[in-house]
N, C-alpha and C positions, 0 to 999 in steps of 0.2 A: 422622372425616371424611377422605376421600381427596383429595389435592391432585394435580392433573395438571400436569406440567411439559412445556411444548412447546419443543423445541429447534429454533431456526431458524438454519440455517447462515449464516455471514458471506458476504454477496454481494460483498465487496470482494476484490480480488486485487492483490498487490504484484508487479511485474515489473521485473527489472533487465536492461537491454540495453546493448550497446555504443553509445557516443555517436555520433550521426549527424554532429554538428558538429566533434567533437574526436576524431580517431582515437586509439585506445589508452586511452580513458577510458570511464566508464560513467555512465549515467543511470538513474533509477528512475521508475516511474509507478504510480499506484493507479487502478484502474478498478472500476466497479460495474456489473455486468451489461453489460460491454463499453463503457461510457461513461467517459471520462476524468474523474476526480474531482480528482486532484492530481498534480503532477509535480515533479521536482527542478528547482531554479532554477540549479544549477551541476552540472558533471560531477565525477566522482571518479576518482582515480588507480587504484583497484582495484575489482573487483567486490564484494569484502567490505565495503569502506568505503561503497560506494553502497547495498548491502543494509542495512547497519547504520543509515544515515541514513534510508533509506526505511522501515525498521521502526518508527522513532520516529513518523513521520508516519502510518503504517498504524495504529498503536495509538491515535493521536489520532482519526483518522477512525472507527475501530471504536468507540471510547468514545462519540463523538457519536451514532453510529448506534444504539447500544444504549440510550442515555439517551432518544432520541427515540421509541423504540418504546413 
């Protein structure tokens, strides 16, 4: 018996941007097909720290999306 696996790319995107409210700090946001799904509630002192925190949220959002399929 042949089993077909269909790969569906993740529609979510994690983006780290300079904070609009706090110069010198960074925020992250997660979008799905261009629509905001989740965003950071606080800003971070470095781009790397913001990305690391956003990655945790990104994995949670992705896990929920995969289990709902």
